[in-house]
N, CA, C and O atoms as a GROMACS GRO file, in nm:
protein
  272
    1MET      N    1   5.438   4.094  21.626
    1MET     CA    2   5.537   4.071  21.524
    1MET      C    3   5.470   4.022  21.396
    1MET      O    4   5.509   4.062  21.286
    2SER      N    5   5.372   3.935  21.408
    2SER     CA    6   5.304   3.881  21.292
    2SER      C    7   5.226   3.988  21.219
    2SER      O    8   5.220   3.988  21.096
    3GLY      N    9   5.166   4.080  21.294
    3GLY     CA   10   5.090   4.188  21.233
    3GLY      C   11   5.179   4.281  21.153
    3GLY      O   12   5.140   4.328  21.046
    4THR      N   13   5.299   4.309  21.204
    4THR     CA   14   5.395   4.395  21.133
    4THR      C   15   5.443   4.327  21.006
    4THR      O   16   5.456   4.390  20.902
    5SER      N   17   5.470   4.198  21.016
    5SER     CA   18   5.516   4.121  20.900
    5SER      C   19   5.406   4.115  20.794
    5SER      O   20   5.433   4.129  20.675
    6ASN      N   21   5.282   4.094  20.839
    6ASN     CA   22   5.170   4.088  20.747
    6ASN      C   23   5.148   4.224  20.680
    6ASN      O   24   5.116   4.230  20.561
    7LEU      N   25   5.164   4.331  20.755
    7LEU     CA   26   5.147   4.466  20.701
    7LEU      C   27   5.253   4.494  20.594
    7LEU      O   28   5.222   4.550  20.489
    8ALA      N   29   5.377   4.456  20.621
    8ALA     CA   30   5.485   4.476  20.524
    8ALA      C   31   5.460   4.394  20.398
    8ALA      O   32   5.484   4.442  20.287
    9THR      N   33   5.412   4.274  20.414
    9THR     CA   34   5.382   4.189  20.299
    9THR      C   35   5.270   4.249  20.216
    9THR      O   36   5.277   4.250  20.093
   10MET      N   37   5.168   4.299  20.282
   10MET     CA   38   5.056   4.360  20.210
   10MET      C   39   5.099   4.488  20.138
   10MET      O   40   5.052   4.514  20.028
   11LYS      N   41   5.188   4.568  20.198
   11LYS     CA   42   5.238   4.688  20.132
   11LYS      C   43   5.315   4.652  20.006
   11LYS      O   44   5.300   4.717  19.903
   12LYS      N   45   5.398   4.547  20.015
   12LYS     CA   46   5.472   4.502  19.897
   12LYS      C   47   5.376   4.456  19.788
   12LYS      O   48   5.397   4.484  19.670
   13LEU      N   49   5.272   4.385  19.828
   13LEU     CA   50   5.173   4.335  19.733
   13LEU      C   51   5.101   4.452  19.665
   13LEU      O   52   5.082   4.450  19.543
   14VAL      N   53   5.061   4.551  19.741
   14VAL     CA   54   4.993   4.669  19.685
   14VAL      C   55   5.086   4.743  19.590
   14VAL      O   56   5.044   4.786  19.483
   15GLN      N   57   5.212   4.757  19.628
   15GLN     CA   58   5.310   4.824  19.542
   15GLN      C   59   5.325   4.748  19.410
   15GLN      O   60   5.329   4.809  19.304
   16GLN      N   61   5.334   4.616  19.416
   16GLN     CA   62   5.347   4.535  19.295
   16GLN      C   63   5.221   4.547  19.208
   16GLN      O   64   5.232   4.559  19.086
   17LEU      N   65   5.106   4.544  19.268
   17LEU     CA   66   4.981   4.557  19.193
   17LEU      C   67   4.970   4.694  19.126
   17LEU      O   68   4.923   4.704  19.013
   18ARG      N   69   5.014   4.798  19.194
   18ARG     CA   70   5.012   4.932  19.134
   18ARG      C   71   5.107   4.939  19.015
   18ARG      O   72   5.075   4.999  18.913
   19LEU      N   73   5.224   4.877  19.029
   19LEU     CA   74   5.319   4.873  18.920
   19LEU      C   75   5.260   4.801  18.799
   19LEU      O   76   5.270   4.850  18.687
   20GLU      N   77   5.199   4.686  18.821
   20GLU     CA   78   5.139   4.608  18.712
   20GLU      C   79   5.022   4.683  18.649
   20GLU      O   80   5.001   4.674  18.528
   21ALA      N   81   4.946   4.755  18.729
   21ALA     CA   82   4.831   4.829  18.677
   21ALA      C   83   4.875   4.948  18.592
   21ALA      O   84   4.802   4.992  18.503
   22SER      N   85   4.995   5.001  18.617
   22SER     CA   86   5.041   5.118  18.542
   22SER      C   87   5.110   5.082  18.411
   22SER      O   88   5.143   5.170  18.332
   23LEU      N   89   5.132   4.953  18.385
   23LEU     CA   90   5.198   4.911  18.261
   23LEU      C   91   5.109   4.937  18.141
   23LEU      O   92   4.987   4.920  18.146
   24LYS      N   93   5.172   4.979  18.031
   24LYS     CA   94   5.098   5.001  17.907
   24LYS      C   95   5.058   4.864  17.850
   24LYS      O   96   5.142   4.774  17.839
   25ARG      N   97   4.936   4.850  17.816
   25ARG     CA   98   4.887   4.723  17.762
   25ARG      C   99   4.870   4.733  17.612
   25ARG      O  100   4.835   4.838  17.557
   26VAL      N  101   4.895   4.621  17.545
   26VAL     CA  102   4.884   4.615  17.400
   26VAL      C  103   4.788   4.500  17.367
   26VAL      O  104   4.794   4.394  17.428
   27LYS      N  105   4.702   4.523  17.271
   27LYS     CA  106   4.609   4.418  17.231
   27LYS      C  107   4.688   4.303  17.169
   27LYS      O  108   4.792   4.323  17.106
   28VAL      N  109   4.638   4.183  17.188
   28VAL     CA  110   4.705   4.064  17.137
   28VAL      C  111   4.716   4.070  16.985
   28VAL      O  112   4.819   4.032  16.929
   29SER      N  113   4.614   4.117  16.918
   29SER     CA  114   4.618   4.126  16.772
   29SER      C  115   4.728   4.221  16.726
   29SER      O  116   4.796   4.195  16.627
   30GLN      N  117   4.746   4.332  16.798
   30GLN     CA  118   4.852   4.427  16.762
   30GLN      C  119   4.989   4.366  16.790
   30GLN      O  120   5.081   4.380  16.709
   31ALA      N  121   5.005   4.299  16.903
   31ALA     CA  122   5.133   4.236  16.936
   31ALA      C  123   5.167   4.127  16.835
   31ALA      O  124   5.282   4.114  16.794
   32ALA      N  125   5.067   4.050  16.794
   32ALA     CA  126   5.091   3.944  16.696
   32ALA      C  127   5.131   4.003  16.561
   32ALA      O  128   5.219   3.949  16.493
   33ALA      N  129   5.068   4.112  16.521
   33ALA     CA  130   5.103   4.177  16.395
   33ALA      C  131   5.246   4.232  16.399
   33ALA      O  132   5.320   4.219  16.302
   34GLU      N  133   5.284   4.292  16.512
   34GLU     CA  134   5.419   4.344  16.526
   34GLU      C  135   5.522   4.232  16.527
   34GLU      O  136   5.630   4.245  16.469
   35LEU      N  137   5.490   4.122  16.592
   35LEU     CA  138   5.580   4.007  16.596
   35LEU      C  139   5.597   3.946  16.457
   35LEU      O  140   5.708   3.910  16.419
   36LYS      N  141   5.489   3.936  16.382
   36LYS     CA  142   5.495   3.884  16.246
   36LYS      C  143   5.581   3.974  16.159
   36LYS      O  144   5.663   3.925  16.081
   37GLN      N  145   5.562   4.105  16.171
   37GLN     CA  146   5.640   4.201  16.093
   37GLN      C  147   5.788   4.189  16.128
   37GLN      O  148   5.873   4.192  16.039
   38PHE      N  149   5.820   4.177  16.256
   38PHE     CA  150   5.959   4.162  16.299
   38PHE      C  151   6.021   4.036  16.241
   38PHE      O  152   6.134   4.039  16.192
   39CYS      N  153   5.947   3.926  16.246
   39CYS     CA  154   5.998   3.799  16.193
   39CYS      C  155   6.023   3.809  16.042
   39CYS      O  156   6.124   3.760  15.993
   40LEU      N  157   5.932   3.871  15.970
   40LEU     CA  158   5.949   3.884  15.826
   40LEU      C  159   6.067   3.975  15.791
   40LEU      O  160   6.138   3.950  15.694
   41GLN      N  161   6.088   4.079  15.870
   41GLN     CA  162   6.200   4.170  15.844
   41GLN      C  163   6.334   4.104  15.871
   41GLN      O  164   6.434   4.138  15.806
   42ASN      N  165   6.339   4.012  15.965
   42ASN     CA  166   6.466   3.953  16.007
   42ASN      C  167   6.487   3.810  15.960
   42ASN      O  168   6.583   3.745  16.001
   43GLU      N  169   6.399   3.760  15.873
   43GLU     CA  170   6.413   3.621  15.832
   43GLU      C  171   6.538   3.597  15.748
   43GLU      O  172   6.588   3.485  15.745
   44ALA      N  173   6.590   3.700  15.681
   44ALA     CA  174   6.711   3.683  15.602
   44ALA      C  175   6.833   3.657  15.690
   44ALA      O  176   6.932   3.600  15.644
   45HIS      N  177   6.827   3.698  15.816
   45HIS     CA  178   6.940   3.681  15.908
   45HIS      C  179   6.918   3.562  16.002
   45HIS      O  180   7.001   3.538  16.090
   46ASP      N  181   6.812   3.489  15.985
   46ASP     CA  182   6.779   3.378  16.074
   46ASP      C  183   6.835   3.248  16.019
   46ASP      O  184   6.791   3.203  15.913
   47PRO      N  185   6.932   3.187  16.088
   47PRO     CA  186   6.990   3.063  16.037
   47PRO      C  187   6.890   2.947  16.030
   47PRO      O  188   6.912   2.852  15.954
   48LEU      N  189   6.784   2.953  16.107
   48LEU     CA  190   6.684   2.847  16.099
   48LEU      C  191   6.604   2.856  15.969
   48LEU      O  192   6.551   2.756  15.921
   49MET      N  193   6.595   2.977  15.913
   49MET     CA  194   6.520   2.996  15.789
   49MET      C  195   6.610   2.980  15.666
   49MET      O  196   6.568   2.922  15.566
   50THR      N  197   6.732   3.030  15.675
   50THR     CA  198   6.821   3.030  15.558
   50THR      C  199   6.919   2.915  15.557
   50THR      O  200   6.978   2.885  15.453
   51GLY      N  201   6.938   2.851  15.669
   51GLY     CA  202   7.036   2.744  15.677
   51GLY      C  203   7.174   2.799  15.709
   51GLY      O  204   7.199   2.920  15.697
   52VAL      N  205   7.263   2.712  15.749
   52VAL     CA  206   7.399   2.750  15.784
   52VAL      C  207   7.493   2.681  15.688
   52VAL      O  208   7.484   2.560  15.666
   53SER      N  209   7.584   2.759  15.630
   53SER     CA  210   7.679   2.697  15.538
   53SER      C  211   7.772   2.604  15.616
   53SER      O  212   7.802   2.630  15.733
   54SER      N  213   7.816   2.498  15.552
   54SER     CA  214   7.898   2.400  15.623
   54SER      C  215   8.034   2.457  15.663
   54SER      O  216   8.096   2.408  15.757
   55SER      N  217   8.079   2.560  15.593
   55SER     CA  218   8.209   2.617  15.628
   55SER      C  219   8.202   2.704  15.755
   55SER      O  220   8.303   2.718  15.825
   56THR      N  221   8.088   2.761  15.784
   56THR     CA  222   8.075   2.846  15.903
   56THR      C  223   8.000   2.779  16.017
   56THR      O  224   7.981   2.841  16.122
   57ASN      N  225   7.958   2.656  16.000
   57ASN     CA  226   7.882   2.586  16.103
   57ASN      C  227   7.976   2.536  16.212
   57ASN      O  228   8.058   2.447  16.187
   58PRO      N  229   7.965   2.589  16.334
   58PRO     CA  230   8.054   2.543  16.441
   58PRO      C  231   8.017   2.404  16.492
   58PRO      O  232   8.095   2.343  16.566
   59PHE      N  233   7.901   2.352  16.454
   59PHE     CA  234   7.856   2.222  16.503
   59PHE      C  235   7.868   2.112  16.398
   59PHE      O  236   7.813   2.004  16.416
   60ARG      N  237   7.939   2.139  16.290
   60ARG     CA  238   7.955   2.038  16.186
   60ARG      C  239   8.036   1.921  16.241
   60ARG      O  240   8.119   1.940  16.330
   61PRO      N  241   8.012   1.803  16.190
   61PRO     CA  242   8.089   1.687  16.238
   61PRO      C  243   8.236   1.703  16.198
   61PRO      O  244   8.266   1.754  16.090
   62PRO      N  245   8.326   1.662  16.285
   62PRO     CA  246   8.467   1.676  16.252
   62PRO      C  247   8.506   1.586  16.134
   62PRO      O  248   8.451   1.477  16.118
   63LYS      N  249   8.600   1.633  16.055
   63LYS     CA  250   8.648   1.554  15.943
   63LYS      C  251   8.739   1.444  15.995
   63LYS      O  252   8.819   1.465  16.086
   64VAL      N  253   8.723   1.330  15.937
   64VAL     CA  254   8.805   1.216  15.977
   64VAL      C  255   8.917   1.200  15.873
   64VAL      O  256   8.892   1.195  15.753
   65CYS      N  257   9.036   1.192  15.923
   65CYS     CA  258   9.150   1.174  15.835
   65CYS      C  259   9.190   1.027  15.842
   65CYS      O  260   9.226   0.976  15.948
   66SER      N  261   9.182   0.961  15.729
   66SER     CA  262   9.219   0.820  15.729
   66SER      C  263   9.324   0.796  15.621
   66SER      O  264   9.312   0.845  15.509
   67PHE      N  265   9.424   0.721  15.657
   67PHE     CA  266   9.530   0.685  15.562
   67PHE      C  267   9.510   0.542  15.519
   67PHE      O  268   9.480   0.456  15.601
   68LEU      N  269   9.528   0.518  15.392
   68LEU     CA  270   9.511   0.381  15.340
   68LEU      C  271   9.641   0.308  15.339
   68LEU      O  272   9.647   0.192  15.299
   0.00000   0.00000   0.00000
């Protein structure tokens, strides 16, 4: 029983390794350049870069109504 279980585990491992070996690889410098380009293209839509207007901010502090 142990030998069958070990064989099944090893087959799964070989299958996973074959899958990982067949993946297209990209150089880190190329990935970094593409990521930088993506960030620069989308920075106008990024609220962390442009800020959020107080009227559309769902996390703004609630207004306090006080009567004198």
